[in-house]
C-alpha positions as a Markdown table, in Angstrom:
| # | Residue | x | y | z |
|---|---|---|---|---|
| 1 | Met | 82.0 | -73.4 | 77.2 |
| 2 | Asn | 82.9 | -76.8 | 75.7 |
| 3 | Thr | 80.5 | -78.8 | 73.6 |
| 4 | Leu | 80.2 | -82.6 | 73.7 |
| 5 | Leu | 79.6 | -83.6 | 70.1 |
| 6 | Val | 79.5 | -87.4 | 70.2 |
| 7 | Glu | 80.3 | -90.2 | 72.6 |
| 8 | His | 80.7 | -93.9 | 72.4 |
| 9 | Leu | 80.2 | -96.4 | 75.2 |
| 10 | Phe | 82.4 | -99.5 | 75.0 |
| 11 | Leu | 81.3 | -102.9 | 76.1 |
| 12 | Thr | 83.6 | -102.5 | 79.1 |
| 13 | Gly | 81.5 | -99.6 | 80.3 |
| 14 | Lys | 84.2 | -97.1 | 79.4 |
| 15 | Thr | 83.4 | -94.0 | 77.4 |
| 16 | Ile | 85.2 | -92.0 | 74.7 |
| 17 | Gln | 83.9 | -88.5 | 73.8 |
| 18 | Leu | 84.7 | -86.0 | 71.2 |
| 19 | Val | 84.4 | -82.4 | 72.6 |
| 20 | Gln | 84.9 | -79.1 | 70.9 |
| 21 | Gly | 86.4 | -76.4 | 72.9 |
| 22 | Asp | 89.3 | -75.5 | 75.3 |
| 23 | Ile | 91.1 | -78.4 | 76.9 |
| 24 | Thr | 92.3 | -76.1 | 79.8 |
| 25 | Ile | 88.7 | -75.7 | 81.1 |
| 26 | Glu | 87.8 | -79.4 | 81.1 |
| 27 | Glu | 86.8 | -80.6 | 84.5 |
| 28 | Val | 88.7 | -84.0 | 84.4 |
| 29 | Asp | 91.3 | -85.5 | 86.6 |
| 30 | Ala | 94.0 | -85.1 | 84.0 |
| 31 | Ile | 94.6 | -83.3 | 80.8 |
| 32 | Val | 97.3 | -84.3 | 78.3 |
| 33 | Asn | 99.7 | -81.8 | 77.0 |
| 34 | Ala | 101.2 | -82.3 | 73.6 |
| 35 | Ala | 104.8 | -81.8 | 74.7 |
| 36 | Asn | 108.3 | -81.9 | 73.4 |
| 37 | Glu | 110.9 | -84.2 | 75.0 |
| 38 | Asn | 112.4 | -81.4 | 77.1 |
| 39 | Leu | 109.1 | -80.1 | 78.4 |
| 40 | Arg | 109.7 | -76.6 | 77.1 |
| 41 | His | 106.1 | -75.3 | 76.8 |
| 42 | Gly | 106.7 | -72.6 | 74.3 |
| 43 | Gly | 104.0 | -73.0 | 71.6 |
| 44 | Gly | 100.7 | -74.6 | 70.7 |
| 45 | Val | 98.6 | -76.5 | 73.2 |
| 46 | Ala | 101.7 | -76.7 | 75.5 |
| 47 | Arg | 101.9 | -72.9 | 75.8 |
| 48 | Thr | 98.2 | -72.5 | 76.4 |
| 49 | Ile | 98.3 | -75.1 | 79.2 |
| 50 | Ser | 101.4 | -73.6 | 80.8 |
| 51 | Thr | 100.0 | -70.1 | 80.6 |
| 52 | Lys | 96.6 | -70.9 | 82.0 |
| 53 | Gly | 98.0 | -73.3 | 84.6 |
| 54 | Gly | 100.6 | -70.9 | 85.9 |
| 55 | Ala | 104.3 | -71.0 | 86.5 |
| 56 | Ala | 104.1 | -74.2 | 88.6 |
| 57 | Ile | 103.6 | -76.3 | 85.5 |
| 58 | Gln | 106.9 | -75.2 | 83.9 |
| 59 | Lys | 108.7 | -75.3 | 87.2 |
| 60 | Glu | 107.6 | -78.9 | 87.9 |
| 61 | Ser | 108.4 | -79.8 | 84.2 |
| 62 | Asp | 111.9 | -78.5 | 84.6 |
| 63 | Ala | 112.4 | -80.5 | 87.8 |
| 64 | Trp | 111.1 | -83.6 | 86.1 |
| 65 | Val | 113.5 | -83.3 | 83.2 |
| 66 | Arg | 116.4 | -82.6 | 85.6 |
| 67 | Gln | 115.6 | -85.8 | 87.5 |
| 68 | His | 114.5 | -88.1 | 84.7 |
| 69 | Gly | 116.0 | -86.7 | 81.5 |
| 70 | Pro | 114.2 | -86.2 | 78.1 |
| 71 | Ile | 110.7 | -87.7 | 78.0 |
| 72 | Pro | 110.2 | -90.8 | 75.7 |
| 73 | His | 107.1 | -91.4 | 73.7 |
| 74 | Ala | 105.8 | -94.3 | 75.7 |
| 75 | His | 106.4 | -92.9 | 79.2 |
| 76 | Pro | 104.9 | -89.4 | 79.7 |
| 77 | Ala | 105.9 | -87.1 | 82.5 |
| 78 | Trp | 103.3 | -85.6 | 84.8 |
| 79 | Thr | 102.9 | -82.5 | 86.9 |
| 80 | Ser | 100.2 | -80.9 | 88.9 |
| 81 | Gly | 97.5 | -79.0 | 87.1 |
| 82 | Gly | 98.6 | -75.7 | 88.7 |
| 83 | Arg | 95.6 | -73.3 | 88.4 |
| 84 | Leu | 93.7 | -75.6 | 85.9 |
| 85 | Pro | 90.6 | -77.5 | 87.0 |
| 86 | Ala | 92.4 | -80.7 | 86.3 |
| 87 | Lys | 94.5 | -82.2 | 89.1 |
| 88 | Tyr | 97.3 | -83.3 | 86.7 |
| 89 | Val | 98.9 | -82.5 | 83.4 |
| 90 | Ile | 100.3 | -85.5 | 81.6 |
| 91 | His | 103.0 | -84.4 | 79.3 |
| 92 | Ala | 103.0 | -86.8 | 76.3 |
| 93 | Val | 105.6 | -86.5 | 73.6 |
| 94 | Gly | 104.2 | -87.3 | 70.2 |
| 95 | Pro | 106.2 | -87.8 | 67.1 |
| 96 | Val | 107.4 | -85.1 | 64.7 |
| 97 | Trp | 106.2 | -86.1 | 61.2 |
| 98 | Gly | 109.1 | -87.2 | 59.1 |
| 99 | Asp | 111.2 | -88.6 | 62.0 |
| 100 | Gly | 110.3 | -92.2 | 61.2 |
| 101 | Asp | 108.0 | -94.8 | 62.8 |
| 102 | Glu | 105.5 | -92.0 | 63.6 |
| 103 | Asp | 102.4 | -94.3 | 63.8 |
| 104 | Thr | 104.0 | -96.4 | 66.6 |
| 105 | Lys | 105.3 | -93.4 | 68.4 |
| 106 | Leu | 101.9 | -91.7 | 68.4 |
| 107 | Glu | 100.1 | -94.9 | 69.6 |
| 108 | Ser | 102.8 | -95.2 | 72.4 |
| 109 | Ala | 102.2 | -91.6 | 73.5 |
| 110 | Val | 98.4 | -92.1 | 73.7 |
| 111 | Arg | 98.7 | -95.5 | 75.5 |
| 112 | Gly | 101.4 | -94.1 | 77.8 |
| 113 | Ser | 99.1 | -91.2 | 78.7 |
| 114 | Leu | 96.2 | -93.5 | 79.5 |
| 115 | Gln | 98.5 | -95.8 | 81.6 |
| 116 | Thr | 99.9 | -92.8 | 83.5 |
| 117 | Ala | 96.3 | -91.6 | 84.2 |
| 118 | Glu | 95.6 | -95.1 | 85.5 |
| 119 | Glu | 98.7 | -95.0 | 87.8 |
| 120 | Leu | 97.6 | -91.6 | 89.1 |
| 121 | Lys | 94.1 | -93.2 | 89.8 |
| 122 | Cys | 92.3 | -90.8 | 87.5 |
| 123 | Leu | 88.7 | -91.5 | 86.5 |
| 124 | Ser | 88.7 | -89.1 | 83.5 |
| 125 | Ile | 91.3 | -87.7 | 81.0 |
| 126 | Ala | 91.2 | -85.2 | 78.2 |
| 127 | Leu | 93.6 | -85.4 | 75.3 |
| 128 | Pro | 94.3 | -83.0 | 72.4 |
| 129 | Ala | 95.1 | -84.1 | 68.8 |
| 130 | Ile | 98.7 | -85.0 | 69.8 |
| 131 | Ser | 101.3 | -84.2 | 67.1 |
| 132 | Thr | 98.8 | -82.7 | 64.6 |
| 133 | Gly | 99.8 | -79.1 | 65.1 |
| 134 | Ile | 103.4 | -77.9 | 64.8 |
| 135 | Phe | 104.7 | -81.5 | 64.7 |
| 136 | Gly | 102.9 | -81.9 | 61.4 |
| 137 | Phe | 101.2 | -85.4 | 61.8 |
| 138 | Pro | 98.4 | -85.8 | 59.2 |
| 139 | Lys | 95.1 | -85.3 | 61.1 |
| 140 | Glu | 93.1 | -88.1 | 59.6 |
| 141 | Arg | 95.8 | -90.6 | 60.2 |
| 142 | Ala | 96.3 | -89.3 | 63.8 |
| 143 | Ala | 92.6 | -89.6 | 64.5 |
| 144 | Lys | 92.5 | -93.3 | 63.5 |
| 145 | Ile | 95.5 | -94.0 | 65.7 |
| 146 | Ile | 94.3 | -92.1 | 68.7 |
| 147 | Phe | 90.8 | -93.6 | 68.6 |
| 148 | Ser | 92.2 | -97.1 | 68.2 |
| 149 | Ala | 94.8 | -96.6 | 71.0 |
| 150 | Ile | 92.0 | -95.5 | 73.4 |
| 151 | Glu | 89.7 | -98.4 | 72.3 |
| 152 | Asn | 92.5 | -101.0 | 72.7 |
| 153 | Phe | 93.6 | -99.6 | 76.1 |
| 154 | Phe | 90.0 | -99.9 | 77.4 |
| 155 | Ala | 89.6 | -103.4 | 75.9 |
| 156 | Glu | 92.8 | -104.6 | 77.4 |
| 157 | Asn | 92.2 | -103.0 | 80.8 |
| 158 | Pro | 88.5 | -103.7 | 81.6 |
| 159 | Ser | 89.1 | -103.2 | 85.3 |
| 160 | Ser | 90.8 | -99.9 | 84.9 |
| 161 | Gly | 89.6 | -97.1 | 87.1 |
| 162 | Leu | 89.8 | -94.8 | 84.1 |
| 163 | Lys | 86.2 | -94.4 | 82.9 |
| 164 | Ile | 86.2 | -91.5 | 80.4 |
| 165 | Ala | 88.6 | -90.4 | 77.7 |
| 166 | Lys | 87.8 | -87.2 | 76.0 |
| 167 | Leu | 89.3 | -85.8 | 72.8 |
| 168 | Val | 89.1 | -82.1 | 73.1 |
| 169 | Leu | 89.7 | -80.2 | 69.9 |
| 170 | Phe | 89.7 | -76.5 | 69.4 |
| 171 | Asp | 89.6 | -75.6 | 65.7 |
| 172 | Gln | 86.8 | -76.6 | 63.3 |
| 173 | Pro | 88.9 | -78.1 | 60.5 |
| 174 | Thr | 90.5 | -80.5 | 63.0 |
| 175 | Met | 87.1 | -81.3 | 64.5 |
| 176 | Asp | 85.6 | -82.0 | 61.0 |
| 177 | Ile | 88.4 | -84.5 | 60.2 |
| 178 | Phe | 88.1 | -86.3 | 63.6 |
| 179 | Leu | 84.3 | -86.4 | 63.3 |
| 180 | Asn | 84.6 | -88.1 | 59.8 |
| 181 | Val | 87.0 | -90.7 | 61.2 |
| 182 | Trp | 84.7 | -91.2 | 64.3 |
| 183 | Arg | 81.7 | -91.9 | 61.9 |
| 184 | Asp | 83.8 | -94.4 | 59.9 |
| 185 | Gln | 84.8 | -96.1 | 63.1 |
| 186 | Trp | 81.6 | -96.1 | 65.2 |
| 187 | Gly | 78.9 | -94.9 | 62.8 |
| 188 | Gln | 77.5 | -92.2 | 64.9 |
């Protein structure tokens, strides 16, 4: 079972939440997969999502790449949720630490995910700590960028149908870092 730790309501009526648990069991319209540009779901969050969601996710991902080519940071791909409770999986490509311009790429991946959710008419979305696993992005830096990207998207799109963005984190060390950044940003 997932645990809601903190939430913040923006002036636009939109909500951001920090949840500890398993992103694959979140009952939201879309979950975000921290993907690579070729949508090969072989490790980390991507592997978990693909395994629990079933073969349809990899099959649809392969078809997407054949049709559209490698996935850019700012324009995620999307597939069905397969066997997951979520209707959609949005496949966001975050930056690999050390490749250059990482902050901009991470911000683009988050904003692109939110925009894709909006286009899919989602009311709710759950995101992992994109790029902080095997891609090596420093977690504190990522937390600041992810929180700001969500806050800015909601501020710039007050009439968006997207109402809730959840950051769903699994491990305690990552959660501790994100909670510290959360308290610095929103004081809760």
